[in-house]
SEVO-656849 format. One record per residue: x, y, z of N, C-alpha, C in turn; residue number from 1. Coordinates in Angstrom, 2 decimals, always signed. Atoms other than C-alpha are relative to their C-alpha. Example, Ala and Ser with C-alpha at 12.3 -4.5 7.8 and 13.67 -1.06 7.14 Angstrom:
REM residues 2
@n.px->+0.89 | n.py->-1.19 | n.pz->+0.00 | ca.px->+12.30 | ca.py->-4.50 | ca.pz->+7.80 | c.px->+0.90 | c.py->+1.20 | c.pz->+0.00 | k->1
@n.px->-0.82 | n.py->-1.19 | n.pz->-0.06 | ca.px->+13.67 | ca.py->-1.06 | ca.pz->+7.14 | c.px->-0.77 | c.py->+1.09 | c.pz->+0.73 | k->2
REM end
This chain:
REM residues 86
@n.px->+0.64 | n.py->+0.35 | n.pz->+1.16 | ca.px->+108.64 | ca.py->+72.89 | ca.pz->-33.89 | c.px->-0.92 | c.py->+0.76 | c.pz->-0.83 | k->1
@n.px->+1.21 | n.py->-0.70 | n.pz->+0.92 | ca.px->+105.91 | ca.py->+74.70 | ca.pz->-34.31 | c.px->+0.12 | c.py->+1.04 | c.pz->-0.34 | k->2
@n.px->-0.36 | n.py->-0.93 | n.pz->-0.18 | ca.px->+107.61 | ca.py->+77.70 | ca.pz->-34.17 | c.px->+0.71 | c.py->+0.42 | c.pz->-1.63 | k->3
@n.px->-0.81 | n.py->+0.02 | n.pz->+1.17 | ca.px->+109.31 | ca.py->+76.21 | ca.pz->-37.10 | c.px->-0.65 | c.py->+0.62 | c.pz->-0.97 | k->4
@n.px->+1.77 | n.py->-0.35 | n.pz->+0.67 | ca.px->+105.99 | ca.py->+75.95 | ca.pz->-38.90 | c.px->-0.24 | c.py->+1.87 | c.pz->-0.18 | k->5
@n.px->+0.17 | n.py->-0.96 | n.pz->+0.49 | ca.px->+105.34 | ca.py->+79.57 | ca.pz->-38.48 | c.px->+0.70 | c.py->+1.00 | c.pz->-0.65 | k->6
@n.px->-0.53 | n.py->-1.31 | n.pz->+0.39 | ca.px->+107.85 | ca.py->+81.68 | ca.pz->-39.45 | c.px->+0.87 | c.py->-1.11 | c.pz->-1.03 | k->7
@n.px->-0.85 | n.py->+0.85 | n.pz->+1.00 | ca.px->+109.15 | ca.py->+80.50 | ca.pz->-42.58 | c.px->+0.86 | c.py->+0.12 | c.pz->-0.47 | k->8
@n.px->-1.33 | n.py->-0.45 | n.pz->-0.35 | ca.px->+112.43 | ca.py->+82.09 | ca.pz->-42.38 | c.px->+1.01 | c.py->-0.80 | c.pz->+0.25 | k->9
@n.px->-1.02 | n.py->+1.40 | n.pz->-0.48 | ca.px->+113.19 | ca.py->+79.03 | ca.pz->-40.76 | c.px->+0.36 | c.py->-1.45 | c.pz->-0.52 | k->10
@n.px->-0.43 | n.py->+1.18 | n.pz->+0.39 | ca.px->+114.79 | ca.py->+76.16 | ca.pz->-42.20 | c.px->+0.30 | c.py->-1.36 | c.pz->+0.54 | k->11
@n.px->+0.00 | n.py->+1.53 | n.pz->-0.69 | ca.px->+113.56 | ca.py->+72.96 | ca.pz->-40.80 | c.px->+1.10 | c.py->-1.17 | c.pz->-0.81 | k->12
@n.px->-1.16 | n.py->+0.45 | n.pz->+0.47 | ca.px->+116.29 | ca.py->+70.95 | ca.pz->-42.68 | c.px->+1.11 | c.py->+0.20 | c.pz->+0.46 | k->13
@n.px->-0.85 | n.py->-0.33 | n.pz->-1.18 | ca.px->+118.83 | ca.py->+72.88 | ca.pz->-40.36 | c.px->+0.16 | c.py->-0.49 | c.pz->+0.87 | k->14
@n.px->+0.99 | n.py->+0.37 | n.pz->-1.29 | ca.px->+117.36 | ca.py->+71.82 | ca.pz->-37.58 | c.px->+0.81 | c.py->-1.28 | c.pz->-0.27 | k->15
@n.px->-0.70 | n.py->+1.07 | n.pz->-0.46 | ca.px->+120.12 | ca.py->+69.37 | ca.pz->-36.12 | c.px->-0.58 | c.py->-0.97 | c.pz->+1.78 | k->16
@n.px->+0.44 | n.py->+0.97 | n.pz->-1.18 | ca.px->+118.28 | ca.py->+67.20 | ca.pz->-32.89 | c.px->+0.98 | c.py->-0.23 | c.pz->+1.56 | k->17
@n.px->-0.84 | n.py->+0.31 | n.pz->-1.04 | ca.px->+121.20 | ca.py->+67.41 | ca.pz->-30.92 | c.px->+0.15 | c.py->+0.42 | c.pz->+1.15 | k->18
@n.px->-0.29 | n.py->-0.48 | n.pz->-1.54 | ca.px->+122.28 | ca.py->+68.44 | ca.pz->-27.00 | c.px->+0.53 | c.py->+1.47 | c.pz->-0.29 | k->19
@n.px->-0.92 | n.py->-0.79 | n.pz->+0.55 | ca.px->+125.33 | ca.py->+70.13 | ca.pz->-28.64 | c.px->+0.66 | c.py->+0.53 | c.pz->-0.91 | k->20
@n.px->-1.34 | n.py->-0.37 | n.pz->+1.32 | ca.px->+127.04 | ca.py->+71.47 | ca.pz->-31.79 | c.px->+0.40 | c.py->+0.67 | c.pz->-0.13 | k->21
@n.px->-0.99 | n.py->-1.16 | n.pz->+0.84 | ca.px->+129.76 | ca.py->+72.94 | ca.pz->-33.27 | c.px->+0.47 | c.py->-0.16 | c.pz->-1.56 | k->22
@n.px->+0.07 | n.py->+0.27 | n.pz->+1.34 | ca.px->+130.21 | ca.py->+74.35 | ca.pz->-36.24 | c.px->+0.64 | c.py->+0.99 | c.pz->-0.68 | k->23
@n.px->-1.12 | n.py->-0.44 | n.pz->-0.24 | ca.px->+133.39 | ca.py->+75.66 | ca.pz->-36.72 | c.px->+0.64 | c.py->+1.22 | c.pz->+1.39 | k->24
@n.px->-0.25 | n.py->-0.69 | n.pz->-0.70 | ca.px->+134.23 | ca.py->+78.60 | ca.pz->-34.43 | c.px->-1.07 | c.py->+0.43 | c.pz->+1.18 | k->25
@n.px->+1.50 | n.py->+0.12 | n.pz->-1.16 | ca.px->+130.35 | ca.py->+77.90 | ca.pz->-32.59 | c.px->+0.06 | c.py->-0.87 | c.pz->+0.18 | k->26
@n.px->-0.14 | n.py->+1.00 | n.pz->-1.17 | ca.px->+129.46 | ca.py->+76.23 | ca.pz->-30.33 | c.px->-1.34 | c.py->+0.36 | c.pz->+0.80 | k->27
@n.px->+0.85 | n.py->+0.35 | n.pz->-0.35 | ca.px->+125.57 | ca.py->+75.73 | ca.pz->-29.25 | c.px->-0.57 | c.py->-1.03 | c.pz->+0.15 | k->28
@n.px->+1.17 | n.py->+1.09 | n.pz->-0.92 | ca.px->+122.70 | ca.py->+73.84 | ca.pz->-27.16 | c.px->-0.78 | c.py->+0.24 | c.pz->+0.50 | k->29
@n.px->+1.64 | n.py->-0.21 | n.pz->-0.91 | ca.px->+119.66 | ca.py->+73.22 | ca.pz->-25.47 | c.px->+0.99 | c.py->+0.39 | c.pz->+1.36 | k->30
@n.px->+0.11 | n.py->-0.49 | n.pz->-1.37 | ca.px->+119.44 | ca.py->+74.69 | ca.pz->-22.23 | c.px->-0.02 | c.py->-1.18 | c.pz->+0.91 | k->31
@n.px->-0.81 | n.py->+1.33 | n.pz->-1.13 | ca.px->+119.81 | ca.py->+71.32 | ca.pz->-19.99 | c.px->+0.92 | c.py->-0.57 | c.pz->-0.52 | k->32
@n.px->-0.94 | n.py->+0.55 | n.pz->+0.34 | ca.px->+122.59 | ca.py->+70.47 | ca.pz->-21.82 | c.px->+1.66 | c.py->+1.33 | c.pz->+0.51 | k->33
@n.px->-1.29 | n.py->-1.06 | n.pz->-0.30 | ca.px->+124.84 | ca.py->+73.37 | ca.pz->-20.06 | c.px->+0.85 | c.py->-1.34 | c.pz->+0.36 | k->34
@n.px->-0.95 | n.py->+0.64 | n.pz->-0.47 | ca.px->+126.77 | ca.py->+70.63 | ca.pz->-18.64 | c.px->+1.05 | c.py->-0.10 | c.pz->-1.19 | k->35
@n.px->-0.94 | n.py->+0.42 | n.pz->+0.77 | ca.px->+128.18 | ca.py->+69.30 | ca.pz->-21.69 | c.px->+0.20 | c.py->+0.98 | c.pz->-1.12 | k->36
@n.px->-0.74 | n.py->-1.69 | n.pz->+0.32 | ca.px->+128.22 | ca.py->+73.48 | ca.pz->-22.75 | c.px->+0.95 | c.py->-0.24 | c.pz->+0.23 | k->37
@n.px->-1.01 | n.py->-0.22 | n.pz->-0.83 | ca.px->+130.80 | ca.py->+73.47 | ca.pz->-20.84 | c.px->+1.06 | c.py->-0.50 | c.pz->-0.03 | k->38
@n.px->-1.14 | n.py->+1.29 | n.pz->+0.23 | ca.px->+132.54 | ca.py->+70.32 | ca.pz->-21.16 | c.px->+0.12 | c.py->+0.39 | c.pz->-1.31 | k->39
@n.px->-0.79 | n.py->+0.32 | n.pz->+1.72 | ca.px->+132.82 | ca.py->+71.19 | ca.pz->-25.25 | c.px->+0.39 | c.py->+1.40 | c.pz->-0.13 | k->40
@n.px->-1.05 | n.py->-0.90 | n.pz->-0.44 | ca.px->+134.14 | ca.py->+74.71 | ca.pz->-24.09 | c.px->+1.05 | c.py->-0.18 | c.pz->+0.54 | k->41
@n.px->-0.91 | n.py->-0.16 | n.pz->-0.77 | ca.px->+136.07 | ca.py->+74.10 | ca.pz->-21.80 | c.px->+1.38 | c.py->-1.06 | c.pz->-1.15 | k->42
@n.px->-0.28 | n.py->+1.09 | n.pz->+0.49 | ca.px->+137.39 | ca.py->+70.92 | ca.pz->-24.03 | c.px->+1.30 | c.py->+1.38 | c.pz->-1.30 | k->43
@n.px->-0.60 | n.py->-1.18 | n.pz->+1.04 | ca.px->+138.23 | ca.py->+73.68 | ca.pz->-27.15 | c.px->+1.29 | c.py->+0.63 | c.pz->+0.58 | k->44
@n.px->-1.25 | n.py->-0.50 | n.pz->-0.63 | ca.px->+140.26 | ca.py->+75.63 | ca.pz->-24.84 | c.px->+0.95 | c.py->-1.18 | c.pz->+0.57 | k->45
@n.px->-1.03 | n.py->+0.50 | n.pz->-0.22 | ca.px->+142.46 | ca.py->+72.86 | ca.pz->-24.49 | c.px->-0.27 | c.py->-1.09 | c.pz->+1.69 | k->46
@n.px->+0.01 | n.py->+0.09 | n.pz->-0.67 | ca.px->+141.41 | ca.py->+71.86 | ca.pz->-21.46 | c.px->-0.60 | c.py->-1.73 | c.pz->+0.71 | k->47
@n.px->-0.03 | n.py->+1.93 | n.pz->+0.00 | ca.px->+141.44 | ca.py->+67.55 | ca.pz->-20.03 | c.px->-1.15 | c.py->+0.41 | c.pz->+0.78 | k->48
@n.px->+0.85 | n.py->+0.06 | n.pz->-1.08 | ca.px->+138.03 | ca.py->+67.58 | ca.pz->-18.16 | c.px->-0.35 | c.py->-1.56 | c.pz->+0.13 | k->49
@n.px->+0.36 | n.py->+1.30 | n.pz->-0.41 | ca.px->+137.99 | ca.py->+63.79 | ca.pz->-18.35 | c.px->-1.41 | c.py->-0.15 | c.pz->-0.87 | k->50
@n.px->+1.26 | n.py->+0.86 | n.pz->+0.59 | ca.px->+134.85 | ca.py->+61.74 | ca.pz->-19.45 | c.px->-1.12 | c.py->+0.01 | c.pz->+1.26 | k->51
@n.px->+0.94 | n.py->-0.22 | n.pz->-1.25 | ca.px->+132.64 | ca.py->+62.04 | ca.pz->-16.35 | c.px->-0.16 | c.py->+1.19 | c.pz->+0.49 | k->52
@n.px->+0.27 | n.py->-0.61 | n.pz->-0.41 | ca.px->+132.50 | ca.py->+65.61 | ca.pz->-16.18 | c.px->-1.30 | c.py->+0.67 | c.pz->+0.40 | k->53
@n.px->+1.28 | n.py->-0.16 | n.pz->-0.71 | ca.px->+130.12 | ca.py->+67.13 | ca.pz->-13.60 | c.px->-0.97 | c.py->-0.96 | c.pz->+0.72 | k->54
@n.px->+1.26 | n.py->+1.19 | n.pz->-0.46 | ca.px->+128.04 | ca.py->+63.88 | ca.pz->-13.83 | c.px->+0.63 | c.py->-1.29 | c.pz->-0.44 | k->55
@n.px->-0.07 | n.py->+1.15 | n.pz->+0.04 | ca.px->+128.10 | ca.py->+60.66 | ca.pz->-13.29 | c.px->+0.41 | c.py->-1.10 | c.pz->-1.18 | k->56
@n.px->-0.77 | n.py->+0.26 | n.pz->+1.05 | ca.px->+128.19 | ca.py->+59.53 | ca.pz->-16.57 | c.px->-0.91 | c.py->+0.29 | c.pz->-1.14 | k->57
@n.px->+0.75 | n.py->-0.68 | n.pz->-0.07 | ca.px->+126.58 | ca.py->+61.06 | ca.pz->-19.20 | c.px->-0.80 | c.py->-1.10 | c.pz->-1.09 | k->58
@n.px->+0.92 | n.py->+0.71 | n.pz->+0.41 | ca.px->+123.22 | ca.py->+60.19 | ca.pz->-20.72 | c.px->-0.27 | c.py->+0.09 | c.pz->-1.48 | k->59
@n.px->+0.45 | n.py->+0.06 | n.pz->+1.81 | ca.px->+121.95 | ca.py->+59.76 | ca.pz->-24.64 | c.px->-1.05 | c.py->+0.40 | c.pz->+0.15 | k->60
@n.px->+1.87 | n.py->-0.41 | n.pz->+0.03 | ca.px->+118.98 | ca.py->+61.23 | ca.pz->-25.91 | c.px->-0.04 | c.py->-0.12 | c.pz->-1.57 | k->61
@n.px->-0.21 | n.py->-0.60 | n.pz->+1.45 | ca.px->+117.60 | ca.py->+60.69 | ca.pz->-29.64 | c.px->-0.71 | c.py->+0.70 | c.pz->-0.46 | k->62
@n.px->+0.36 | n.py->-1.44 | n.pz->+0.51 | ca.px->+116.48 | ca.py->+62.59 | ca.pz->-31.86 | c.px->-1.08 | c.py->+0.45 | c.pz->+0.21 | k->63
@n.px->+1.36 | n.py->-0.01 | n.pz->-0.06 | ca.px->+112.80 | ca.py->+62.26 | ca.pz->-31.18 | c.px->+0.03 | c.py->+0.75 | c.pz->+1.35 | k->64
@n.px->+0.02 | n.py->-0.90 | n.pz->-1.20 | ca.px->+113.47 | ca.py->+63.16 | ca.pz->-27.24 | c.px->+0.95 | c.py->+1.25 | c.pz->-0.33 | k->65
@n.px->-0.33 | n.py->-1.40 | n.pz->+0.11 | ca.px->+115.24 | ca.py->+66.32 | ca.pz->-29.04 | c.px->-0.73 | c.py->+0.91 | c.pz->-0.71 | k->66
@n.px->+0.59 | n.py->-0.64 | n.pz->+0.84 | ca.px->+112.46 | ca.py->+67.20 | ca.pz->-30.59 | c.px->-0.90 | c.py->+0.69 | c.pz->+0.80 | k->67
@n.px->+0.66 | n.py->-0.48 | n.pz->-0.69 | ca.px->+110.32 | ca.py->+69.76 | ca.pz->-28.93 | c.px->-1.41 | c.py->+0.29 | c.pz->-0.26 | k->68
@n.px->+1.68 | n.py->-0.70 | n.pz->+0.52 | ca.px->+106.39 | ca.py->+70.54 | ca.pz->-29.07 | c.px->-0.23 | c.py->+0.72 | c.pz->+0.74 | k->69
@n.px->+1.05 | n.py->-0.72 | n.pz->-0.97 | ca.px->+104.12 | ca.py->+73.07 | ca.pz->-27.42 | c.px->-1.19 | c.py->-1.05 | c.pz->-0.02 | k->70
@n.px->+0.93 | n.py->+0.64 | n.pz->-0.03 | ca.px->+101.30 | ca.py->+71.55 | ca.pz->-26.16 | c.px->-1.09 | c.py->+0.91 | c.pz->-1.20 | k->71
@n.px->+1.37 | n.py->-0.61 | n.pz->+1.39 | ca.px->+97.68 | ca.py->+72.90 | ca.pz->-28.80 | c.px->-0.37 | c.py->+1.29 | c.pz->+0.80 | k->72
@n.px->+0.34 | n.py->-1.03 | n.pz->-0.34 | ca.px->+97.05 | ca.py->+75.38 | ca.pz->-25.87 | c.px->+1.23 | c.py->+1.14 | c.pz->+0.46 | k->73
@n.px->-0.76 | n.py->-0.72 | n.pz->+0.08 | ca.px->+100.14 | ca.py->+76.89 | ca.pz->-25.52 | c.px->+0.38 | c.py->+0.19 | c.pz->-1.17 | k->74
@n.px->-0.60 | n.py->-0.63 | n.pz->+1.44 | ca.px->+101.05 | ca.py->+76.87 | ca.pz->-29.39 | c.px->-1.39 | c.py->+1.01 | c.pz->-0.27 | k->75
@n.px->+0.96 | n.py->-0.61 | n.pz->+0.26 | ca.px->+97.41 | ca.py->+79.17 | ca.pz->-29.30 | c.px->+0.40 | c.py->+1.35 | c.pz->+0.32 | k->76
@n.px->-0.26 | n.py->-1.46 | n.pz->-1.43 | ca.px->+98.75 | ca.py->+81.56 | ca.pz->-26.23 | c.px->+1.25 | c.py->+0.00 | c.pz->-1.37 | k->77
@n.px->-1.48 | n.py->-0.65 | n.pz->+0.01 | ca.px->+102.12 | ca.py->+82.12 | ca.pz->-28.26 | c.px->+0.03 | c.py->+0.58 | c.pz->-1.43 | k->78
@n.px->-0.01 | n.py->-0.87 | n.pz->+1.37 | ca.px->+100.00 | ca.py->+82.98 | ca.pz->-31.67 | c.px->-0.85 | c.py->+0.73 | c.pz->+0.11 | k->79
@n.px->+0.87 | n.py->-0.86 | n.pz->-0.52 | ca.px->+97.70 | ca.py->+84.92 | ca.pz->-29.80 | c.px->+0.92 | c.py->+1.67 | c.pz->+0.03 | k->80
@n.px->-1.18 | n.py->-1.25 | n.pz->-0.21 | ca.px->+101.16 | ca.py->+87.44 | ca.pz->-28.87 | c.px->+0.19 | c.py->+0.45 | c.pz->-1.19 | k->81
@n.px->-0.43 | n.py->-0.44 | n.pz->+1.21 | ca.px->+102.23 | ca.py->+86.90 | ca.pz->-31.90 | c.px->-0.16 | c.py->+0.98 | c.pz->-0.97 | k->82
@n.px->+0.83 | n.py->-0.12 | n.pz->+0.22 | ca.px->+99.45 | ca.py->+88.74 | ca.pz->-33.06 | c.px->+0.67 | c.py->+1.88 | c.pz->+0.15 | k->83
@n.px->-0.42 | n.py->-1.33 | n.pz->-0.62 | ca.px->+100.59 | ca.py->+92.07 | ca.pz->-31.25 | c.px->+0.99 | c.py->+0.32 | c.pz->-0.84 | k->84
@n.px->-1.15 | n.py->-0.03 | n.pz->+1.46 | ca.px->+103.87 | ca.py->+91.93 | ca.pz->-34.07 | c.px->-0.63 | c.py->+0.09 | c.pz->-1.35 | k->85
@n.px->+0.72 | n.py->+0.50 | n.pz->+1.07 | ca.px->+101.46 | ca.py->+91.56 | ca.pz->-36.61 | c.px->+0.17 | c.py->+1.50 | c.pz->-0.73 | k->86
REM end
């Protein structure tokens, strides 16, 4: 989330704190949701993958759990590295 504060072109109101998001023909997801991503793509192509694709049962996450922040040290390190591109 700190990157969204740093780069003014990032529109925070457009963030969807979800594992997988489908918008038209675009499917995107957070890296830890690789199974759900594969499942979504396979379903899009018409494959029946059942209800427990590659896992015992889907895990539900809250919006807060899918909002990621760097530690203060990590964020400062990022800002220092960013200076090289200014």
